[in-house]
N, C-alpha and C positions, 0 to 999 in steps of 0.2 A: 475478410475479417475487418471489423470496424477499427477506427483509430483509438488509441489510448487517450483518455481524458486526464489532464493534469488536475487532480482534485485540490491541491494546494501547493504553494511554493515553499513549504516548510514541513519538517517531519512532525508526526504526532508523538510527543514524548509522554509515555505512559508507564505506570507501574503495574505490571501484569502478574497475576498469580500463576502458579504452576498449572499447566494445562495445554490443550490443543486449541489453536486458533486458525482462522481462515482469513488470509490477507487478500484484499481486493486488488486484482491486477489491472482491471479495465478503467478504474477511476470513476465509475458511474454510481457506486454505492452511496447511499445517503447516510451510511453508518461508517464512514471513513475512520480508520484505514481498513476496517473489516468488511467482508463480503456480506451483502444483503440479497444476493440473487439478481441484481440488476444487469449482470453480464449476459443474461439469456439472449441467444441469437446474435451475439457479437463475435463469437469465436474465441473468447477469453474464458479461462477457468480460474478459480481462486487458488491461492497457494496455501497449502496446509503447513503450519509450523508449530513446533512444540517448545514450551518453556519448562525447564526442569525444576526451577525454584523461583520464588517470587523475586522479580528484579525490574529495574527501570530500563526501558528500551526506547529507541527512537525509530519509529516505523515510517517508511517512505510513503509520501502522499503525492509526489510528482510522477510516480510510476516509471521512472527512468533509471533507478538505482541498478548498479551491477551486483549488489549483494542482497537482493530481495529476501525477506521483506524489510530489511534494515536500511536506514538512510545512509548513504555514502557521500552526501553533499552535492550530488549531481544537480539538484534543484537550483544551485547558485549559478550553474552554467547554462541553464535553459534560457533561450531568447523569448521574450514576450511575443505573442502573435500580433501582427499588425492589423 
């Protein structure tokens, strides 16, 4: 399995309509924080999640949250690569 890519060191704060969404787990999508299929051949799969009513959410882009797809602040603890 390929390594996860940290897409950003901050969440994507968005107002989403009710519906079904696919969160990128691998970090390679060019449509962060949503999947665009870039995970092919990496061993990763996107995470399906549903929003029941329009609301503001903070979606993880560091890909290390314990509460996927939502940001839990883990990005503040990641060490930059040397």
